[in-house]
C-alpha angles and dihedrals in degrees: 000000000000123000095269092049091050091051092047091050093051090050088056094045090054095053094102089056097054100084094053093040089050088056091056093047091047090053092053091047092051095200139084099207134064141070113300124203125192113196136207140000097314101070133140108099088088089074091059091049090051092049091050092052099251110144131009096231126034126196134178116207099202129198153197103047109276098037095091092065090048092053092046089056093041095054090047088059090052094047092243099110091113094048101046123060114206121203128181110230142138140249090283090057090231091166093057122084123235117268092003103121134073099187126025120192118191111174120189088018099132102040110057108063091157090061101038144331122232115259099210091177091059091051091050090048095056095044119098120226105282091024125139131215124197109197125177135043150263140110094286124240097277101052107110125225092247089063095043097044101067094049102032098093096047090044092053092048093049092046091053092047090052090051107261114182129192111247121192117224090241091060090049090053091049091052093050093049090047090052091065096227114160097206119110113253141188132185120230121198099178110103094006133321114308135169113210113201119191116194 
């Protein structure tokens, strides 16, 4: 399998996790309105947020090239093609307007330096005042073992084949400070490793 096929496969493998992970993200967000953006190649939890009534507009900012078509087809299979708008973009989110987004979700962001590096400045740029970004990865604190168990081995194998690296929280904090973003941030280690930016 090529890189795109590996990424598309892991998105499918993670589908059972999305409802419980969406609950965790929704709790951090603390709202049920707003424009929600999911970034990158590892998208899918946005569908669970849309189904549960969180957010009034839902957008996927897909990259690398080729992922937008995959997400168009994926959301058609879930019946959400009219609720989720998919745009092809890049790590700098050049297709997304400034101060347009209330919640940014960027799963897999911290762990694949061979594929991309996080552009914290771009995320800060697209967030509205009062907006929240959840950047990182993991199963979330509400996903039960009986959901994780059946897919954990394949997920681990796919992650390694894509180039997953272990990143300590201290290195993540260094990278954020070096980026020069002015947003407040915290690092959560329950249910994975997540950076929460608050604009």
